[in-house]
C-alpha positions in Angstrom: 120.4 107.9 137.3 119.1 110.8 135.3 116.0 110.5 133.2 118.0 111.8 130.1 120.7 109.1 130.3 118.0 106.4 130.5 116.2 107.8 127.5 119.4 107.8 125.5 119.9 104.1 126.2 116.3 103.2 125.4 116.5 105.2 122.2 119.7 103.5 121.2 118.3 100.1 121.9 115.0 100.8 120.1 116.5 100.0 116.7 116.6 96.2 115.9 119.9 96.6 113.9 121.6 98.3 116.8 120.4 95.6 119.2 121.7 92.9 116.8 125.1 94.7 116.6 125.3 95.0 120.4 124.3 91.3 120.8 127.2 90.3 118.5 129.7 92.4 120.4 128.5 90.9 123.6 129.0 87.4 122.2 132.2 87.9 120.2 133.9 90.6 122.1 135.8 93.2 120.1 135.0 93.3 116.4 136.0 95.5 113.4 133.2 97.6 111.9 133.7 95.8 108.6 133.1 92.4 110.2 129.9 93.6 111.8 128.7 95.0 108.5 129.3 91.7 106.7 127.6 89.7 109.4 124.4 91.8 109.4 124.1 92.6 105.6 124.3 96.3 106.4 126.6 98.7 104.6 129.7 99.9 106.5 128.5 103.5 106.5 125.2 102.4 108.0 127.0 100.4 110.7 129.2 103.5 111.5 126.0 105.6 111.9 124.5 103.0 114.2 127.7 102.9 116.2 127.7 106.7 116.6 124.3 106.3 118.3 125.5 103.4 120.5 128.7 105.3 121.4 126.8 108.5 122.4 124.6 106.3 124.6 127.7 104.9 126.2 127.0 101.3 125.0 130.1 100.8 122.9 133.6 102.1 122.6 135.7 102.3 119.4 139.4 102.2 119.1 141.7 102.5 116.2 144.0 99.5 115.6 146.2 100.3 112.6 143.7 101.0 109.8 140.9 99.1 111.5 138.3 100.5 113.9 137.5 98.0 116.5 134.4 98.2 118.6 133.4 96.6 121.9 130.4 96.6 124.1 130.5 98.7 127.3 128.3 96.9 129.8 128.4 99.9 132.2 126.5 101.8 129.6 123.5 99.6 130.5 123.5 100.9 134.1 121.0 103.7 133.5 118.6 101.2 132.0 119.1 98.8 134.9 118.6 101.6 137.4 115.5 102.7 135.7 114.0 99.2 135.6 115.0 98.5 139.1 113.3 101.6 140.5 110.2 100.8 138.4 110.2 97.3 139.8 110.8 98.4 143.3 107.9 100.8 143.1 105.6 98.0 142.0 106.8 95.6 144.7 106.3 98.3 147.3 102.7 98.9 146.1 102.1 95.1 146.1 103.4 94.9 149.7 101.0 97.6 150.8 98.0 95.8 149.2 99.0 92.5 150.8 99.5 94.1 154.2 96.0 95.7 153.9 94.6 92.3 152.8 96.3 90.6 155.8 94.9 93.1 158.2 91.4 92.6 156.9 91.6 88.8 157.3 
């Protein structure tokens, strides 16, 4: 995982409105932008701007269905975040293991 892709996902998820939109897509599956705007009391242009950020981070995809633009969550977009957090966690567990090994040797 590159540092830049992880930062993009973190930045996209930093906004509470984007997190709420992503949560709804995760729960409901594919939704039209107009449905999401109505559910969150946000204007349709604002939702479109939020989706641009989410799309650039790889967290959602948008497809045209007739006159509607339908969006869905792309779970694979969370992989940079998962990889970052896993490596962070692994480093801490490794450090804890060393401390516990030293403690065991002293006992």
